[in-house]
C-alpha positions in Angstrom: 16.5 19.8 -17.0 16.6 16.0 -18.6 13.8 14.5 -20.7 11.4 13.0 -18.1 10.3 9.1 -19.6 6.3 9.6 -20.2 4.1 6.8 -18.9 3.3 6.0 -22.5 6.5 6.0 -23.5 7.9 3.5 -21.0 5.4 1.2 -21.7 6.3 1.3 -25.3 9.9 0.5 -24.6 8.6 -1.9 -22.7 6.5 -3.8 -25.0 9.7 -3.2 -27.3 12.0 -5.6 -25.0 9.3 -8.4 -25.1 7.2 -7.7 -22.0 9.9 -8.8 -19.1 8.3 -10.5 -16.3 8.4 -7.9 -13.4 8.7 -9.0 -9.6 6.7 -7.5 -6.5 8.9 -5.6 -4.2 10.7 -7.2 -1.6 9.7 -4.3 1.6 7.1 -2.2 2.2 7.4 2.1 1.3 5.9 4.2 4.0 5.2 3.8 8.1 5.8 -0.8 7.8 9.5 0.2 6.4 10.0 1.7 10.3 12.2 0.3 12.5 10.6 0.3 15.8 9.2 -2.2 18.5 12.1 -4.7 17.6 11.2 -4.8 13.9 13.6 -3.9 11.3 10.7 -2.8 9.0 8.2 -5.3 8.0 9.8 -9.0 6.6 7.0 -11.3 7.3 8.2 -14.5 6.3 11.6 -13.8 4.4 13.6 -16.5 4.9 11.6 -19.1 5.9 10.3 -22.4 4.6 7.2 -22.4 2.4 4.2 -23.9 2.5 1.3 -24.3 -0.2 -2.3 -24.5 1.1 -5.9 -24.8 -1.2 -8.2 -25.7 1.6 -9.4 -23.9 4.6 -7.7 -26.4 7.8 -4.7 -26.3 6.3 -4.5 -22.3 5.6 -6.0 -22.4 9.5 -3.1 -24.8 10.7 -0.1 -22.9 8.8 -1.4 -18.9 9.0 -2.1 -19.3 12.6 0.3 -21.5 13.9 3.3 -19.8 16.1 6.5 -21.1 14.4 10.3 -20.1 16.0 10.3 -18.6 12.6 9.6 -16.5 9.8 7.3 -18.8 7.7 5.9 -18.2 4.0 2.2 -19.3 3.6 1.3 -19.5 -0.1 -2.5 -19.5 -1.2 -3.6 -21.5 -4.5 -7.2 -21.9 -6.0 -10.0 -20.3 -3.8 -10.2 -20.9 0.0 -13.6 -20.9 1.5 -13.0 -19.4 5.1 -16.9 -20.7 6.6 -15.4 -22.1 10.4 -14.3 -18.7 12.1 -12.1 -16.0 11.4 -8.2 -16.2 11.0 -5.8 -14.9 13.4 -2.6 -14.5 11.9 0.5 -15.3 13.6 3.9 -13.5 13.9 6.9 -13.4 11.4 4.3 -14.5 7.8 3.9 -13.7 4.8 0.3 -15.2 3.4 0.4 -14.8 -0.6 -1.5 -15.7 -3.6 0.5 -17.9 -6.5 -0.6 -19.0 -9.5 -4.9 -17.9 -11.5 -6.9 -16.0 -9.1 -6.0 -17.1 -5.8 -8.6 -16.3 -3.2 -9.6 -16.1 0.3 -14.0 -16.1 0.5 -16.0 -15.6 3.6 -17.8 -15.1 5.2 -15.2 -15.4 7.7 -12.0 -13.1 8.0 -8.1 -12.5 8.3 -7.1 -10.8 11.4 -3.9 -9.1 13.0 -4.1 -8.9 16.1 -1.2 -7.2 18.7 -2.6 -8.3 22.1 -4.7 -10.0 23.4 -6.1 -12.5 26.7 -7.7 -14.8 25.1 -5.4 -17.1 24.0 -5.7 -16.1 20.0 -1.7 -15.4 18.0 -0.7 -12.4 18.9 0.2 -10.7 15.6 3.0 -8.4 14.0 5.6 -8.2 11.2 2.8 -9.4 8.7 2.7 -9.3 4.7 -0.4 -10.3 3.0 -0.3 -9.9 -0.8 -1.7 -11.1 -4.1 -4.7 -12.0 -3.0 -8.2 -11.3 -4.1 -10.4 -11.2 -0.8 -14.3 -11.1 -1.3 -17.9 -11.9 0.4 -17.0 -11.3 4.3 -20.4 -11.4 6.3 -19.3 -12.5 9.6 -17.5 -11.8 12.8 -15.8 -8.1 12.3 -17.2 -8.5 8.8 -14.0 -6.5 7.4 -11.8 -8.0 4.5 -8.7 -7.9 6.7 -9.2 -6.4 10.5 -5.5 -5.1 12.3 -6.2 -4.2 15.9 -4.8 -4.4 19.4 -1.9 -2.8 19.5 -0.8 -4.8 15.9 2.4 -3.4 14.3 4.5 -3.8 11.3 1.8 -4.8 8.6 2.1 -5.0 4.8 -0.9 -4.9 3.0 -0.3 -5.2 -0.6 -1.6 -5.9 -4.7 -5.1 -7.3 -2.8 -8.4 -6.6 -4.9 -10.9 -6.4 -1.8 -14.9 -6.5 -2.3 -18.0 -7.2 -1.1 -16.6 -7.2 2.6 -20.0 -6.3 4.5 -18.1 -3.9 7.3 -14.7 -2.6 5.6 -12.1 -3.7 3.3 -9.2 -3.2 5.5 -9.9 -1.8 9.1 -7.0 -0.4 11.9 -8.0 0.4 15.6 -6.6 0.0 18.8 -3.2 2.1 19.0 -1.6 -0.2 15.9 1.2 1.1 14.4 3.7 1.2 11.1 1.3 -0.3 8.8 1.4 0.4 4.7 -1.5 -0.7 3.0 -0.6 -0.2 -1.0 -1.2 -1.2 -4.5 -4.7 -2.4 -3.4 -7.8 -2.1 -5.9 -11.4 -1.9 -3.6 -14.9 -1.8 -5.4 -18.0 -3.1 -4.7 -17.8 -2.2 -1.2 -19.1 0.6 0.7 -16.6 1.5 3.8 -12.7 1.2 2.7 -11.0 1.7 5.6 -11.5 2.8 9.3 -8.7 4.2 11.4 -9.3 4.6 14.9 -12.9 3.2 15.6 -14.1 5.6 17.9 -14.4 9.0 19.7 -13.2 8.3 23.0 -10.9 6.0 22.3 -8.0 9.0 22.6 -6.0 7.5 25.8 -5.1 4.6 23.7 -5.1 5.9 20.3 -3.3 9.0 20.6 0.4 8.7 19.2 -0.1 5.6 17.0 -2.1 4.6 14.3 1.1 5.4 12.0 -0.1 4.1 8.6 0.5 5.0 4.9 -1.9 4.4 1.7 -0.2 4.7 -1.6 -1.4 3.8 -5.1 -4.3 2.5 -3.7 -8.0 1.7 -6.8 -10.7 3.3 -4.9 -13.0 2.2 -7.8 -16.1 3.6 -6.8 -16.3 2.5 -3.6 -18.6 4.6 -1.2 -16.6 6.0 1.8 -13.5 5.7 4.2 -10.9 6.5 2.2 -9.5 6.5 5.1 -11.4 7.7 8.2 -9.1 8.9 10.8 -9.0 9.7 14.1 -6.3 10.4 16.4 -3.6 9.5 14.1 -0.1 10.4 14.9 0.6 10.5 10.9 -1.4 9.3 8.6 0.1 9.8 5.1 -2.3 9.2 1.8 -0.5 9.3 -1.1 -0.8 8.5 -5.0 -4.2 7.2 -4.7 -6.7 6.9 -7.5 -10.5 8.2 -6.2 -12.8 6.9 -9.0 -16.2 8.4 -8.0 -19.0 6.0 -8.0 -23.0 5.7 -7.4 -22.4 5.0 -3.6 -19.4 7.2 -3.0 -19.9 10.2 -0.5 -16.6 11.4 0.1 -12.6 10.7 -0.3 -10.7 11.6 3.5 -11.7 12.2 6.2 -9.8 13.7 9.6 -11.4 13.9 12.9 -10.4 13.6 16.7 -7.0 15.6 16.1 -5.8 13.2 13.7 -2.7 14.4 11.4 -3.6 13.3 7.8 -1.0 14.4 5.1 -2.8 13.5 1.4 -0.8 14.4 -1.3 -0.7 13.7 -5.2 -3.8 11.8 -5.4 -6.2 11.9 -8.0 -9.6 12.5 -7.5 -12.3 12.1 -10.5 -16.0 13.3 -10.0 -15.6 13.5 -6.6 -17.7 15.9 -4.7 -16.2 16.1 -1.3 -12.8 15.1 -2.1 -11.6 15.6 1.6 -13.1 16.6 5.4 -11.6 17.6 8.1 -14.1 20.2 10.1 -17.1 19.2 12.2 -17.0 16.2 9.7 -20.4 14.4 10.9 -20.8 16.3 14.0 -17.5 14.6 15.2 -13.7 16.7 17.0 -12.0 18.6 14.2 -9.0 16.5 12.7 -6.0 18.4 11.1 -5.7 18.0 7.1 -3.0 19.1 4.6 -3.2 18.9 1.2 -0.8 19.1 -1.5 -0.2 18.2 -5.1 -3.7 16.6 -5.7 -5.6 17.0 -8.6 -9.0 17.4 -8.6 -11.0 16.2 -12.1 -14.6 17.5 -12.2 -14.3 17.3 -8.3 -15.3 19.9 -5.3 -12.7 21.6 -3.4 -11.2 20.0 -0.4 -11.9 20.9 3.1 -8.2 21.6 4.6 -7.3 22.1 8.2 -3.6 22.9 8.3 -2.1 22.4 12.1 0.6 24.6 13.6 3.2 21.5 12.3 2.7 19.0 10.5 4.8 16.2 10.6 6.4 15.1 7.7 6.7 11.6 6.4 9.8 12.1 5.1 11.5 12.4 8.5 11.0 8.6 8.9 10.9 7.1 5.5 11.9 7.5 1.9 9.0 8.1 -0.3 8.8 8.8 -4.4 6.2 10.6 -4.9 5.0 10.2 -8.4 3.0 13.1 -10.5 -1.0 13.3 -9.2 -2.1 13.7 -13.1 -0.4 10.1 -14.1 -1.9 8.7 -11.2 -4.9 7.0 -12.8 -2.7 5.3 -15.4 0.0 3.9 -13.0 -2.7 2.7 -10.5 -5.5 1.6 -13.3 -2.6 -0.6 -14.7 -0.6 -2.2 -11.7 -3.2 -2.1 -8.8 -4.9 -5.2 -7.1 -4.1 -9.3 -7.0 -2.0 -11.0 -10.0 -0.7 -6.9 -11.3 2.9 -6.7 -10.5 4.8 -3.3 -9.5 5.6 -1.1 -13.2 9.1 -1.1 -13.7 11.0 1.6 -11.0 11.8 3.6 -14.2 8.3 4.5 -15.5 7.4 7.5 -13.6 11.0 8.7 -12.3 13.8 10.3 -14.7 15.5 8.1 -16.0 19.3 7.2 -14.5 18.6 9.8 -11.6 20.5 7.7 -9.3 20.6 10.3 -6.9 17.3 11.5 -6.9 18.6 15.1 -8.0 15.9 15.8 -10.5 18.3 15.8 -13.1 21.2 12.8 -14.6 24.4 14.2 -13.9 28.0 13.7 -14.2 27.3 11.8 -10.7 24.7 9.6 -12.2 26.9 8.4 -15.5 29.8 7.5 -13.4 27.6 5.7 -11.7 26.0 4.2 -14.9 29.7 3.5 -16.2 30.5 1.1 -13.1 27.2 -0.8 -13.4 27.6 -1.1 -17.4 31.5 -2.4 -16.7 30.9 -4.7 -13.8 28.2 -6.9 -13.3 27.9 -7.0 -9.8 25.3 -5.2 -7.9 23.9 -4.0 -11.0 20.2 -3.6 -9.2 19.7 0.2 -9.8 21.2 0.1 -13.1 18.7 -3.1 -14.6 15.5 -1.6 -15.0 14.3 -4.7 -17.1 14.9 -6.7 -13.3 16.4 -9.3 -15.9 20.3 -9.4 -14.5 22.2 -7.9 -16.9 22.6 -4.3 -18.3 21.9 -4.3 -22.0 22.0 -2.0 -24.7 18.4 -1.1 -24.3 19.2 0.0 -20.6 22.1 2.5 -22.3 19.6 3.8 -25.0 17.2 5.1 -22.0 20.2 6.4 -20.2 22.0 8.1 -22.8 18.2 9.9 -24.4 18.2 11.5 -20.7 21.6 12.3 -20.1 22.2 13.8 -23.9 18.7 15.5 -24.4 17.5 18.6 -23.1 
């Protein structure tokens, strides 16, 4: 087995190499990456024109307008939503730019898949790099996703002080990823499925992935799940606070897989049996780390759907999750370099650096075309630092 590059060592290498600018990922991991319902994953406004907005009227105009193709709406500064909630139309990316891009309440954004009142339908939507706070009107959520909306990616947002949920997902929505967000100063975080009586609509839906989120002293619903075909909760950091009631709750025959998460000071990390008087849900836990926390209440089903059947993902070691997530979750924080928490140079992901990987690296070293996999510093070249790191894993046991 070759040497694993630790988080601290990787950070030292990054500093040594003059801290290159790190970009956001182009596509989601998890259910939002799944091809279905006419969408090849979730692409939002990719490839479309860009409009920068800094006030409520322009934001509402461009976020809600139904365009013939994809569209990117860049939020600059603070936009106060004082009139009504904003229904995001299809094929849109809403992304913050500049210093502290913020959507401030009392109203909020909604992605709505079907309706009868003339609002724009919502699907293939990306919302990222925004601080979202102080929501107290209408749905009272930071972001509401409902009514069969599909292919939605909520990424790198900081969400707080919303009267109801941070990100609530209801009424048979599908193919959603909630990733790299920080939630704080917030009681209810994420409701997945709104009612015990809505099984006729929700069964076989509510396919959602939550990964690398920072639940920073929040109260409950991380998430709270009903009827989900598969809710995959992995590599999240749960840091208990004064108002924390529980971590994850699975009810109403939902299928929940919780893996590789880190629970700190959580008396009740997971519920699945007779939670709050609700019908039982299915829950499997594996490879989680419980730091001064209670035992998880699990309820394994006869057969649990496996996420890897539907999408590829790499599971970080749970003990590394607090460092990774605290450093990189939330608005204005980029992804970590993709070699931070994986075996450096293991291109075929076999757990070791083999002759195949050496040949792959040599091809990239000799030919500057198509170098993405070996360009660990994301600077457009393969340099001596990358070669040295690769050699370290190749040569040392």
